[in-house]
C-alpha positions in Angstrom: 11.7 -8.1 26.7 14.1 -5.2 26.8 12.8 -1.6 26.4 14.8 -1.3 23.1 13.3 -4.5 21.6 9.9 -3.6 22.8 10.0 -0.2 21.0 11.5 -1.8 18.0 8.7 -4.4 17.9 5.9 -1.7 18.2 7.4 0.6 15.6 8.1 -2.3 13.2 4.4 -3.3 13.6 3.4 0.0 12.2 5.7 -0.2 9.5 4.5 -3.8 8.5 0.9 -2.5 8.4 1.7 0.5 6.3 3.9 -1.7 3.8 0.9 -4.2 3.6 -1.6 -1.4 3.0 0.7 0.1 0.3 1.4 -3.4 -1.3 -2.3 -4.6 -1.2 -3.5 -1.5 -2.8 -1.0 0.7 -4.7 1.3 -2.1 -5.9 -1.4 -4.5 -7.0 -3.7 -2.0 -8.8 -1.9 -1.2 -12.0 -5.1 0.5 -13.3 -4.7 3.4 -10.6 -3.4 6.4 -12.1 -2.7 8.3 -8.9 -0.1 8.1 -6.2 -1.3 7.8 -2.7 -0.4 11.4 -1.9 -2.1 12.6 -5.1 -5.2 10.6 -4.0 -5.1 12.2 -0.6 -4.9 15.8 -2.1 -7.9 15.1 -4.4 -9.9 13.7 -1.5 -9.2 16.8 0.5 -10.1 19.0 -2.3 -13.5 17.2 -2.7 -14.2 17.8 0.9 -12.7 21.4 1.0 -13.0 23.1 -2.4 -11.0 26.0 -3.1 -8.3 25.9 -0.3 -4.8 26.9 -0.7 -1.7 24.8 -1.0 -0.5 25.6 2.6 -3.7 24.4 4.0 -3.5 21.2 1.8 0.1 20.7 2.9 -0.9 21.0 6.7 -3.6 18.5 6.1 -1.2 15.9 4.6 1.4 16.6 7.2 3.9 17.8 4.5 5.9 20.8 3.9 4.8 23.4 1.4 7.7 22.8 -0.9 7.0 19.0 -1.2 3.3 19.8 -1.7 4.1 22.2 -4.5 5.7 19.3 -6.5 2.5 17.1 -5.9 0.3 20.0 -6.9 2.3 20.7 -10.1 2.0 17.1 -11.2 -1.8 17.2 -10.6 -2.2 20.4 -12.4 -0.1 18.9 -15.4 -2.3 15.9 -15.4 -5.4 18.2 -15.4 -6.7 16.7 -12.1 -6.8 20.2 -10.5 -6.5 23.9 -11.4 -5.1 26.8 -9.7 -7.3 29.9 -9.4 -6.6 33.4 -8.1 -8.9 34.9 -5.5 -10.9 37.8 -6.8 -10.3 39.6 -3.4 -6.6 39.0 -3.1 -4.8 38.4 -6.5 -1.7 37.0 -4.5 -4.0 34.2 -3.0 -4.1 31.1 -5.1 -6.7 28.4 -4.4 -6.8 24.8 -5.6 -9.9 23.2 -7.3 -10.5 19.7 -8.4 -11.5 19.2 -12.1 -14.1 16.7 -13.5 -11.1 14.6 -14.5 -9.8 14.7 -10.9 -13.3 14.1 -9.4 -13.5 10.9 -11.5 -10.1 9.6 -10.7 -10.6 10.4 -7.0 -14.0 8.3 -7.1 -12.5 5.5 -8.9 -9.6 5.3 -6.6 -11.8 5.5 -3.6 -14.0 2.7 -4.9 -11.0 0.4 -5.5 -9.5 1.4 -2.0 -12.7 0.5 -0.2 -12.9 -2.8 -2.2 -9.3 -3.6 -1.0 -9.3 -2.4 2.7 -12.8 -2.9 3.7 -11.9 -6.4 5.2 -10.4 -4.3 8.1 -13.9 -3.7 9.1 -14.5 -7.3 9.7 -12.5 -6.7 13.1 -14.8 -6.3 15.9 -15.7 -2.5 16.4 -14.6 -2.6 20.0 -11.1 -3.7 18.9 -10.8 -0.9 16.3 -11.9 1.7 18.8 -9.3 0.3 21.2 -6.6 0.4 18.5 -7.5 4.0 17.6 -7.4 5.0 21.2 -4.0 3.6 21.7 -2.7 5.3 18.5 -3.9 8.5 19.8 -2.2 8.0 23.1 1.1 7.2 21.3 0.8 10.3 19.0 0.1 12.4 22.3 3.1 10.9 23.9 5.4 11.5 20.9 4.0 15.0 20.4 4.6 15.8 23.9 8.3 14.7 23.6 8.7 16.8 20.4 7.2 19.9 22.0 9.7 19.4 25.1 12.6 19.2 22.5 11.7 22.5 20.8 
């Protein structure tokens, strides 16, 4: 197998898994009112209440301007609210609302229901997979750092 084909095969494998996860969960669950990124933001805000938009963007590996659009839709949908810091009026924090809390919990329940079969894979294999993923990210990040 040539290097080009091998790299293509590896990258395509990730793409197929990602598409399968998206199809199995987001496309087949019409009752879900959130997008995948909105679900991620609500999950972050449940774990880290009152953090800023830049922090959320970093945790989602997105730019601040893209995250601003996501946040705006969540605010309009009344899933989150923006609050100003008492100590620094320029600082805006995001907080999940009761509606956001309920939507996140229901989406999480459905997510676990759909993707939990992954846990049928032997633990040792999953650990091996994650170790390899981390190695790949380190290799790619190292290359990215060298190009800057």
